[in-house]
N, C-alpha and C positions, 0 to 999 in steps of 0.2 A: 567329471563332469562339466561341462564349457560353459564360460558362461557368454551369453551374446547380447548383444547390444542393437537398436533400431526402432525407427520411430512409432510412436503409435497406431496410426494410421496403417501403414505398414503391415501390422501385428495382425491386426483387424480384417488384411486381405489376405493373410496367411496360415493367420492361427489354425484353422482346422486340418493343414497340411504338416504342423508342426507337432501333433496331437503324439502324434506316433514316436514322436523322440524326448518326448518328456524327459527320460531319462537318461537322458544325455547332455542334455541341452539346459540352462537354465534362464530364461530370455526377462533380459532389461528393458524397458522401454523409456522410449522419451515422449512428454506427450507434449500438446500445444501450449501449454503455461512453462514448458522447460523444465517439469518436474519429472525425473527417473524416481523409477521403481518399478519393485517385480511384477512381472504380467498375470502371473498365474493368484497372486494374493492381495494385489496391488498394495505391499509393503515399501515403504518410499525407501528409496536407496540415496543418502548424501556423497558418497564418492564410489561409482561404479569399476568397477579394475575388469571391462570387457576382456575375452580370450580372440574371440569375434565381433567382428561389428561390419553391417551394413548401411552405407550411405546412399539415400536416392535423392529423388525431387522431393520427396515429401520432406529429406533433413534440408535438402540447396534452397528451397523456394519457404521454408518453415521459419518460423517467426527467432526461432533459437539456433539458427544454425552455430553459431558463435560460442553458445553452451555444448555442443554437443562435438563441435571439432574440440573443441579446448579439452573437454572429458575424456578423447580420445587421445588424445599429444599430452594430458598430465599421466598418462600413466606409465609412457615411458616404452612401453612393448608392448604389441601387439601379436597375436599368433597371425593370423590371416584380416583382411580388411578388404571387403568387396565394394569395390565402388560400382553404381548405377552408370557412370560416365566413362567416355571413351580414351577422353584426355588426360595428361599428365603433366600438362603447361601452368596446371595452378596452384599457387605456394604452399598454400594448407595442406594441396594432397599430397605435395612432395615431401615435406614436412612428415605428413603421416607416414608416407612408401619409408620416410626411413628410419621410423620405429616398427615397421609392418614385416613378420617372417617371410608370411606372403602376400602381395598383394595383386588380386586380378580385377583384372576391367569389363566392360559392357559393352557390345555393337549392336544391341538388337533395337535403340533408338531409330537405327538406320533408315528402318520402313517409315516412318512417321516424316524425318526431314525430308527421304525423296518425295511422299505426297508435297510438299511444300514446295520441293523443285519445280515438281509438275505442275503446281498452284500457278507459282510467281510464272514461268514459263508462257504457259495457256492464259494469264492475264496479259503478260506480253503480246503474243500472238494474235489475240484476239481484241485489239485496242483496249484494252481495259479502262485504261487510263482515261482515254477520249470521251467513250462514253460515259463517264462518271462525270466530267466536266460540262461536257452536254447536257446530261440530265438537270445540272446545279441550274445551269444555262437554260432549260428549256427548249434546248435545237433540237432537231431533227435530220439529221447529218446519216448516213449510210459509209462507212467504209469497208475498204480490202482489206481482209485478213490474210494472215499466213494461219498453216498447218503442221500441226507437228511433225506430219508423213511429210518426208524430204527432207526436213529441218536437218541441219549439222550440229551436234552438241557437243563441246569438248569437255569434259571435266577431267580440271586437275588436282589428281588425287585421289588414284582410282584404289579404293578400299570398299569398306562394308557402304559408305554411304554413295561411293562414286557406283559402286554394282548397283545399290539397289534401285538408284538414280535410272541406272542405265537401263536394268531388264524393264523398268516403266515406257521407257521412250523408245526400245527395242521394238516392244508390243503393240504402241500407236504409229510404228511404221519410219522413227526416225534414225540415224544414224548417227551413232556414237565413237569419240576418240577418246581414247581411256587413257589418261597422264600418270604414269607410273616408274621406278625406278627399276622393279621386276621387270626383267623379259617376260614373253608369253604370251599363251591365251588368258581372256577373262571371260569369267560371267557376265555378260550385260556391255562388252563391247564390242564393234566392229574392228577396230585393230587399237593395240596399244603400242606409245612411240615413248619414250625417256622425257625426261624433264629437259634435256639441253635442244625440245626440238617445239617447246611451247612455243616461242614465237613465232615459227611457219606455219602453224599450223592456225592464230589466232587468226589472222584473214582470211579463214575458209568458215571459222564457226559462224550459226545463228543464234548459238548460245554458248557463252562463256562460264561456268561453275567452277567455283572454285569449294572445296573438300579435302585440304588438305591442312598438317596439322600445321601449327606456328614454331619454327626452327630459326635457330640465325641466321642458315639458308635461304629458308622463304617469305622470313620479314621482311615487308615492304616490296614483296617482287609485286604486285598488281599496280605499277608506277606509269607514270608518265609514256615512256618507251611502252609500255604494256599496251595501255590505251590508243596508241597510236596503232600500234598493230591491227586493231580491231577494226570490224565492219561498222562503215557508220548506222545501220540498219541493225548489231545486234542490243544482244541483250547479256547484261553482267550480274551475276549473283553470286554471293559469299556466304557459305554453312559451312567456312571453318575456322580462323578467328579474324580478328577486327584489325589485331597487328600485320595480314598480310598485306593488306590494301593503306596505301599511301590516299589518305582520305582527300586532300587538299589539289592533287591529280589526277582523282576520280570527278571530284567536282568541275574542275578548268575542261576535264574530256570530256563532257556530258556538256555543259556549257560551250564549246567547241565543237559538237557534234558527232561525236565518236567516241565510244557506244549511245546506241537514243536511249537507252532505260538502263537503270541497275536497283536492284532488288537485297536488300541486305538483311540477314538476320545476326550481324555480329556485326561493332564498331570498337575502334583503338580502345575507346574509353566509356563503360558502362557503371551505369543506366549513362545512354547518354544527354547530356548536359543540355539543361533546354538554352543556351547558348548557341549548340552547333548548328552550321547552315545547311545539312545536312535533313531536316527537320523538314524544312520548308522548301525543299529543292523539288519542283514539278516533275524531274525525269528521277526520283529516287522513291522505293516504296520500301518500310523499313518497318519490320516486327522486333520485336526483344529478346534475342536470342532465347524464343522461347519452341522453335519450330517444329522437337521436338516432344512437346509436351499434350499428350492424349492419353485417355486409359491405356490406351492397348500399350503404348513405350510403359509407363507404371508393371502393367503383368510381365510384359516381357522380362525386362527386370528382376521381379520379384524369382518370375521363371529361371533366372540367368541363377540365381542368391540359392535358390532350392536345388539347383542341379548341380552347385560347387557344393553349396552344402553336404550332400550326400554325398559327394566326391571327397570333400576333406574327412568327413568322420571316418570314412572304410578307406583311408588313403591311397584314392585311386588320382591320376594325376588331376590337375584342373584345367579350366577353361579359359584360357585370356588370360595366364597369370605373365605377370609383366618381370623381368629380370631385377634385379636388385639395384647393379650396377646401375641399371637408369636412376634412380634416387641419389646414388652417388656421385653421378657428375651433373644434377640438380641444381 
């Protein structure tokens, strides 16, 4: 029998789906108070040693995320760790990856993140900031707005998020240029170009979206030269990682009028410090790294775990399996 650790909220959502596996799984949950106990009889467990761990937003945004992760790391060895996140640039997750025989990720939060991009894009094209400012001042002024139809989107990092955004933009009549290392056609893109051609494409885009991982090669890629190559009336968005952007360069560029606006779901330092100039800049919209936070995202992450759990228990190939070398070099 395998021991599986997950959050109590997660168990409440999927408990019915786990009933058929009761003879194969001993489920231990952590509740909102940081207490660990057997899901079946609620007997407290003082030193959990799980074989399987499912960590998701219930864990990440709970009050006892540190206790959960320390418990996992203290085991010294996990047979399988399922993360609800796609990224691997978090120090704690890298540490977990190093002690996990199997480590799988999840990319189905892309749907909610794509809607964030569409929301911010529409708000910009439809003069949302100007209308909100007018309403505050009780001004009745009309504005010439723009449409997604016929607009050009440059999506840098054309993975699951890029594809989800691209499909939505295409459905509304927009044109999508995707940037990724691998050539060939991609769902949601009209064309694909390599990273080396990014600067050539920036000046053609009405909306530029970063949805690329943070690496040594991509850190600080959105710098003064990057913004200078954009159109004056363009929108810049970041759904990747804060470290992709040189924030001082972004502020200087916005003050100089190129690009016209920026929407950020991620920042270099999180939570964003109170003294940060990003908070009150009139040409910046900020959300607190929560673009993926929807009930649908939680449900799809649960489905990813349950699918992989079935594969794990029956010795089948698992989805989104990470090469252990990724953690060895981390």
